[in-house]
N, C-alpha and C positions, 0 to 999 in steps of 0.2 A: 524161548527158555533154554538155558544151558542145563545139561544133565551131565552125569559122569561120562568121561571119555573112555574110549576103548582102544586096545592095541589094534594097529592096522591089520586088516584081514586080507591076505593074499587071495587072488581070484581062485586058485586051485584048492584053497582051503575053505571056500565059502559054503560048500554043500551041507556040511554037518550043522553049523550054526543056523543056517536057513531052515533046515528041517525042524530044529528045535523051536525056532521063532514062529514058524507056521503053526506048530502044535499049540504054542502059547496063544497065538492070535485066535485060533479057532475056539480054544477053550474059554477064553475071556468073553468072546462074542456070544458063545452059547450060554454062558453063565448069566449074561444080561437078559437074554430072552427067557431063561428059566425063571428069573425074578418076576417077569411080567406075565408069565403064562397063566396065572390064576386070576388076572384082572380082566374085566370086561372092556369093551371098546369105550363105554361110558366112563369107567374108572380111569382109563388112560388119557382122557382128554381134559379133565377138569383141573383147574388151578385154584387151590384153596386160599392162597395168599400171595402177594408179590414176591416173597422170598423163596417160594417153592415153585417147582416146574412140573408140568404134567408128565406122566410116564412116557407118553408118546413122544414128547419133546426130547426127553433123555435118550430114547432109542434113536431118534433122528440126529440129534446133535453129535453124539459120539460117532455116528457114521459120517456126518459132515466133517468131523475132525480128520478122519483117515482120508476122505476124498480130497480135502483142501490142503492138508499138510504133507501128504505123501503121494497120492495118485496124480494130482495135477502137476507137481514139480518133477516127479520121477518116472512117470509112465507116459511117454510121448504120444501114444496113440489112444489114451484114455478119453472117452466121451462122457461128460457129466450126465448124471441120471436125469436131472431136472434143473435148469438154470435158476429157477425161482427159489430152490431150496437153499441156495447160497445166502439169500437174504433172510429166509425164514428161520434158519437153524444156526446162524452165527450167534455166539453168546455175547462176547464183549471185545472182540478183536477189531479195534478202530482202524487199524492199518489195512483191513480187508474190506472196508466199506460199510455202508449203512446196514441196519438189521432191524428185525421186528422188535418192538419194545418188550422188555422183559415182563412187566406186569400184565401184558396182554397175551401171553403164550397160551392161556386157556381158551382164547377165542379162535384158535386154529383148529376148527372142526375138520378142515380139509388141509392137507391130504389126510385120508383116512388111516386108521391103524393098519389096515391091510396094505395100503400103499407104502407106509413107512417100513413095514416088514419086507416088502418087495425092494425098496431102496437099500435096506441092509444086505439083502442077498446079492444084489447087483454089485455093491461095493465090495462085499466079501469075496466074490468071484474075481474081481479085478485085483484085490489085495493079494489073493493067493497067487495069481499070475505074477504080480510084482515081486513078491517075496521069493518065488522060485526062480525068476528069470531076469531080475534086474542085473545090470552090468556089474561086474566085479569091482570096478573102480568106484561105483556109486554106493556100494553096500556099506562102507564105513560111515557115510553120511546118512544113509537111510535107516540103519539099524538103531541109532539112538533116538530118532524120531518115532520109530515103531515102538520102542520101549516106552517112550513118553506117552504115545497114544494108548497103549495098553494100561498104563497106570492111570491115565486120565479116565479111561472107561471104568476102571475099578472105583475111582472116586465117585463117578456117577452111579455106580451100582449101590453104594451106600446112600447117596442122595435120593435115589429112587425109593428106597425104603423109608427114609425119614420123611420124604415128601408125601408118600402115600399114607403113612400113618397120620400125618396132620390132616390130610383130606378125609380119611375115614372117621377121624375124631369129630369132624363137622357134621357127620350124618347122625341124626338122633337115634338110629338103630344100632349105632356102634358096631358095625360089622367087622369081623376079623379079616385081616389081610390073608391069613392062612389058617386053616382049622387046626385045632390042637391035636388032631389025629395024624398030622404030618410027622415025618420022622424026626426032623431037627427043630427044636424050639427056637423061636426068635424072641427070646426074653433074656435079660441079663441074668447070669448064673449067680446063685448064692455062694458065699465063701464056704469053703469045705468044712470049717469048724467054727462054731460061734465063739468069739473071744473079743475082748476089749482091744482098743488100739494099743499097739506097741510102738514106742518112739525109737527110731533108728538114728543113732548119732553118726554124723559125717564130719570129717575134719576140715573140710573146705580146702583152701589152698588154690594153686594154679591147676586148672583142669582144661583138657582139650574138648572143644565143643564143635559139633557139626561134622560134615563129610569133607574129605580132602578134594573131591571132585575128579578123582582118577580111580581106575580099578577095572574089574571085569564085570560080566553080566550080573553077578550077584550083588554088586555095589551100586545099583541104580539109586539115584537120589534126585529130588526136585532141586531146582536152582536155589530156592530159599534155604536149603540146608547147607549151603556152601558160602564162602570157603571155610575150611576148618581153621579155628583160631583158639587162642587161650583166653580164659576168663578167670579172674581171681574171686574166690568165694570165701566168705566168712564161715566159721563152723555153724552147723545147723542140724536140726532134727527133722525127720520126715516120718509120717505115719506109715506103718508097714502094709497097710491095705487101704482100699477106698472107703469112703463114708457110706454107710448103709441106709436103706430106706427107714429102718426102725430108728436109727439115730437122728435122721432128719425129721422124722415125725415128732420126736421129742422137742425139737426146735419149734415146730408149728404149735404144738400143744402148750408150749411155754410163752406163746404170744409173739414169736419171732417176726411175724409179718405185721405186727402192730407196734413195734418198738422202733421209732425213727432213729434212735441213737445207734442202732446196729448197722445202719445202711449208709452207703455212699449217697451223696446228694442226688445224683442222677438216678441211682437205683431206687431211692425212696420215692422220687417223682414218678418213676415207672410203675412201681407197686401201686401207687395211688391212682394213676391214670388207667392202668390195665385191670385193676381190681384183683391182683394176684393174692392168693391165700395159701397156695401150695404149688409144687412143681406142675408143669404141664402134664395133662392126662391123669392126674390124681383126682379121685372122686371121694368126697368126704362122707363119713357115715351119717346116717339119719339121726342118730342119737349121739350126743357128745360123750356120754358115759361109755360108748363102745371103745374109745381110746384108739390105740394103734391098730388093734385087731379089726376095727370096723372099716378101715380104708380099703378102697379098691383102686386098681390102676388099669387104664386102657392101653394096650400095647398091640403089637403086630399079631399076637395070638388071641386078641380079643380082651374082654374084661376078665380080670383075675384078682383074687385077694392080694393085698400087699404082702410081699415077702420081706419080713423085717431084716433078713440077712443078705438080701440082694443089694448091689450098689445102687444108690440113688442116681437117677438119670433125668434128663430133660429139665435141667436147671440152668439159669443164666449165670453169667459171671457175677452179676449183682447179688444173686441168691447165694452163690458159693462164698463170696466175700462176706456177706452178712452172717452166714453160719459160722465162718471162721472167727469173726469178731465175737459172736456169742460163745464160742467154744474156747475163747482166750488163746487163739492160735492165729495163723495166717495162711495164705496160699503160697506155695513155693514159686520161685521164679523158674523160668524154663531151663536155666542152666543148672540149678540145684536138682531139678527133676532128672535131667539127662545124666548128670554125674552120678546119681544114685541108682539109675535104672538097672545097672549091672549087679547090684547088691543082691545076692541070692536070698537074702532074708525078706526082700520086698516082694509082696504078692500083688497080683492083678495089675501088672505093669502094662500089658497090652491085652486086647481082646475082650474087654469088659465095658469100660466107659471112657470116653474122652475126658481128659482131666484139665480143668481150667488152671492156668498159671497167672501170676501177677505181672507177666511180661507183656509189654506192648509188642505188636507185630512190626518189627523193624528189620532193616537189612543188617546182615553181619558185616563186620569190617572188611572192605575189599569187594563187596558184592557188586556185580555188574549184570544187568539183564543182557540176554543174548540178542544179537541183531535179528531183525525181521519179526514176523508175526508171533512166533513162539516166545519172544521176549516179553510179551504182554501177559504171560501166564500167571506170574506171581508178583513181580516187582511193583507194579502200579497199584497194588492193593495194600501197600505197606504204610498205612496210616489209619488211625481210629479203630483198630481191631486188637483183640487179645489172642495170645497163643494158647492152644490146647495141645497136650502131649498124650502119647499112648495110642489107643485106638478103642473102638467099641465092639460089641458082639456082632454088629452089622457090618463091620469092616471086612472085606474079602480076605480069606486066608492068604498069607504071604504079602499082603499089601500094608506092611507096617515095619517100622524099625525105630530104634530109640532116638534117632535124629529127626524123625518126621515132625514137621511143624504144621499143624492145622491152625486155622484162624477164623474167628467170627467176631462180629460186634458184641459188646457186652450184654445187650438185651436178648440175644438169640438163645432160645431154649427148645426149639423143635429138633435139635440135634441130640444124640445120645451122649450128653455131656454131664459129668459128675465132678467129684473133687477128691483130692487127697490133701490132708492138712500138713502144715509145716510149723515149726517153731525155731526161734533163734536158740542156739546152743550156748546159753550163758548161765 
């Protein structure tokens, strides 16, 4: 995968950036362990569906990434921790050989959770040695891969949370991932003041989209955000905030899940086949007369009453599109979203919920995958998926930017995905 490039680092100037990168490396790796700390060994092994991965696998795969992409090519005296792990914890890198089937990751009762932690410590010690002592002429090649590895691990931190929530939702006890007594809530925050939607007009025109692909450490980007290019937009309007749970509940109470005319054909077929009647993790009240106030939601903090002013999450693209049709609106395309993201009037741009767009996940003009295994990171998935923008409350701090392109198939809803409405400005 190609990432942003960096000015050449002279050997005599390498000490300061290496010190900074080592601190970043250790912090990110510690953050992952902290997310898993409250989980038992049993919690960490189970795979609740093919699209999710066990916590233990996330811990091992992110370690495999550093071992495979950095230690093997750049540390000549490195000895792999266990040759069998190369097969067990490869995710989808065809150029690196065969791998354990994704739907069967939950069958990996061995290595144990303790052995995976030992693997992490072993690789971390070797990575610290590499960062501190790699040859100066190798650092310009090594550093972008290190940044990629850290951002890759932050992606898996969010996946760890979305996957464990799905797992715990399958338990009839509905246990919380973390108790409500913990300092930081793991639930989407309500808007600061209850108000109706305000429609923000944008003139359209020619706008620059994406990252240029050059810059310094603060300009890291995944390859699917490049190259920067111009897009012509028609005038449009965008909602100033995300759609709330209360607003989505009104769609449910109005029979939104029973009206075929609101849905795309594949979406309606999915609703029928899966029996969807509400977003994932919503629990209907026992009495219909309870209305919106009777709904409850299962989240990382456990079961809680529906907060009508919190952004709706855990909806599929199909559900987002159906709501937009019901509301006589539409979903924005990803270029409209990015062009408006800097508008100071627009709230909840990042850090609340991933926002479905009407854009298919396609390459930007001039996109080329990098040579080698890292070139498999994004490009080969550019078909049959939809783009989401922004980030969620589960996204690690600092791991977002307005050019970030997340992507999932249209029926995915175990992610913290919501929506922002758009309209044509005519």
